[in-house]
Residue, then its C-alpha position, 0 to 999 in steps of 0.5 A: m300581567e304581573y311581573s314576579p321573579p323566578p323561584l330561583f331568585k326569590q330573596g325571602p325576608s329582608a336582611l334586617a329581619r334575619l339579623i334580628f331573628f338570629v340575634v334574638l335566637a342567640i340571646a335566648l339560647l345563651i339565657s336558657d343554657a346559662r340558667f337551665s343548661t339546656l345545651e349540655i347534652v348537645r355539647g356532649m354529643l358534639g364533643a363525642g362526634l368531634y373526638p376522632l377528628q381531634r385525634a386525627a389532627l393530633v397524629p402529626r404531633d404524636i409522631f413528632m413527639g414519638a420520634a423525639d422520645l426515641a432519641v432520648t437515652s435509656a439512662t435518662l428514661r430510668s432516672e426520670n422514671a425513678k424521680l417520678a416514682d419518688k415524687n408519687l410516693e411523697l405525694s401519697v404520704k402528703a395526701g394521707d397527712a392531709a386526710q388526717l388533718a381534715i379529720e382533726n380540723a373537724h373535731l378541733r375546729a374550736l381550738l386555735n393556734l395549735q402547734s405541730r407536734a411532729s415532723t415527718d421526713e421521707t427517704p426513697a428506697e427500692i426493694q433488692y430481694d426477699t429473705r430466704d426464710p419462707f416462714t417470714q414476710k420480710v424484704v431487704i431494701g438498698k438503704g441503710s444506716q449511712q442513709n439515716i435509716q432508723d430501726g423501727a421506721p415505718v415503710v409506706t408506698e403510694d397506697g399505704v403502710i406495707g411494713q416496718v424496718t426491723r434491722v439496719f445494716p450500713l448499706q441495707s435494711e431489713v423490712t418486716l412486711l405488714t402481713d408477717k405474723d409477728q408484726a403489729v400496728p396500732v390502728q383506728i377505724a376512720r369512720t368511728g374512731l375505734r382504736s385497736v391493734i392489727y396483726g399479721t397472720p401465719k398465712g400472710d394473706t390477711l390481717d387480724l384486727r384484735f381486741v374489738p368488743i362484740s358491741a363495737d360498730v365495725q362493718a365490712g368495708d371500713e378503712l383502718v388508718t394508723s392512730g399515731l398513739d405509739g409514736i412510731y407511725p404517723p397518724g392517718l396512714p391507710v393500713a387495711k380494709v375490713l373484709r368480714v366481721d365474725k361475732q360469736a356469743d361465747t367470746a368477748f371479742a369479735r373476729v375481724v378479718c382485714v386485707p391490706i390496702a397497699a400491695v404488700r408484695g406487688t411494689r418495688q419502690l417505697l418510702v422510709l419515714h422518719y417520724n419525730l414526735n415532739v412530746p414531753p417525756n412520760p412522767i412515769e418513766v421519768e420518776a422510775a429513772a429518778a428512783a433507780k438513780e437514787a437507789k444506785e446512789n444510796k447503794g454506793k453510799k452504803k458501800a462507802a460507809p464501812k470503809a470510812a468507819a474503818a479508816t476513822a477507827g484506824a486513825s483514832g487508834a494511831s493517835a492513842v498509841a502516839g499519845a501513850s508513847a510520848p514521854a512527859p517533859g523532863s522525864a526519861p522515856a519508858a518502855v510501853a507495851v503496845p498491843a499488836p493489831a489484829e492482823k498481826s495476831a500470829p506472831k503474838t501467839a507464837a511468842p508465848k509458846a517460845a517463852s513457855g518452851a524456854a521456861a520448861k528447859a530451864s526447870k528441867k536443868a534445875q531439877a536434874p541431880k548433879p553427879a558426885s565427884s570421884g574424890a568425894a566418893r572415895 
């Protein structure tokens, strides 16, 4: 009779065999996952299934952090919120600069040692209120000339350009929004590099990209960024997106309707940029200024010439009179008739009249008959 253990106590394969089996299985799974990512779906399913357990395990920590946050004062929360908002705006501006640098690097990869031509500084500000004029798109911010706000400085948010400073006061500044009908920004299409100028509209809800030829490659969805050719806006700042393009055969330009990328009316914190473009002056303007200066100098010389001639003539006349009136050595002085100057012509004409009057009186006396004496008559 053969002895066999009961089914409950059957041990199966040996421990060494099981060790070898699991080691080989683990190695096979590691190799297949590293080479073919076979366990990616399994890990995703396990992560989704374990997420509620993880959140439940973090509940005590969240409760403790919430109690600590309640202990923080409201002033500290406001200051931290303002700092975070300003930091977000600065990072958005830097992101726009990085995108423009990437575009320039793609076009100018062959050139080396290019010096930076411009520097940009940021001043955070906050919108205080809207202007009272319902026909304009303007707001007032709480920074002015005392905070180095300059007239014409661009104003941006974390999404893109929203306007430009058009009036500066000591403690406040007026910002004309991008959608104002009198506001214009030079832009270019990021996809094709086509440059143009974008304007606001009277309604204030869309933008109008003007001077775009019908044959230009413009599509709905194209992003418009600042070109930087005007020297006011830094290049690469997001401005708008093309909404639709209307091309008509009877016009030379297409009508391109755009919408702003940044929330022009839905923001409170913003950045005022100080863009310093270090480029040589325009030679045409330099020549015009030099010509104007030279013309002014020549005009001054022409005005001074008659005065100098008159002074020279007066000096020569005085020397001639002095030479005529001076007596010769050893001779008696003689009376010399000196002609009176032109300014004293009135006395000169009055003298002959007086002399003629005296001569007439003398002739009348000479012609009058003398009365005969009484003795002779008798």
